[in-house]
C-alpha angles and dihedrals in degrees: 000000000000117000119239110257115245125205124201134221123193112202108226103158103093123124093237090211095157092047093049092222138044105302093204090065098044111113120236119182090348101313136080112262092241092053092049091052094045091051091050094052091043090050089055090055102256114154136213102025121198135182110220119212132340131089103336095196094052093043093049090053094048093045096047110139096017097094091233118133132203126243124189115244109249089213108037114189093016097102135248095310088067089051091052090051090049092050096047092045093048099044103032093196132087103299133196105218117196136169119247090231095072098092095163095053109129139193092253091059092046091050089057086065096039094058085076094055095111096051113115094186095072137077095186139008107201129196114241128191115152086332139014114285105204091174090064101053144121109237126195122211087244088077094059101084095049092044090048091053093049092046091049088051090057102264114145102161111097094205089060095039091060092056107124095016120120099258134180124194113218115197113230137166113283089221093061094053099039107129129215115224104153138032087252090060088061091063096050116106114251 
């Protein structure tokens, strides 16, 4: 049996206010965060890989040679739910959506989500460590209509937007999904 192909979208459109500069471009262990995340999803076999939102010229330069492309966010400034909608609408296949600020995300963690790729009874498989990680989740196109309706009604919080969707929590290592929001977070031990 052939596995269902899975695309990946890295959300790169945030304002990065707490970081003070574009998080996607901040180097961690010698590489920009966005490049580290793109390489992790690519290493897990996701294709195609897109970066949603942010400064397309800078992202294209940082992602040179990875095969990832950039896509403008349909809803800039409206938060990550808008980025998820952009990704699902653009790709129209099961899509791993991850935040650019997960620099220690790895292929093993991603594969824990991808083992569910052929399930038709789910709308989203979400990573969970000590809490749900909606910005490290496998989304099916079946979630798009409900998310669109909730977004159009003014909802911007992902944890509320998924209410009523067929969700699965997938336990992962907290280290792999630890996000970096501030310069201080960069100095914390993994």
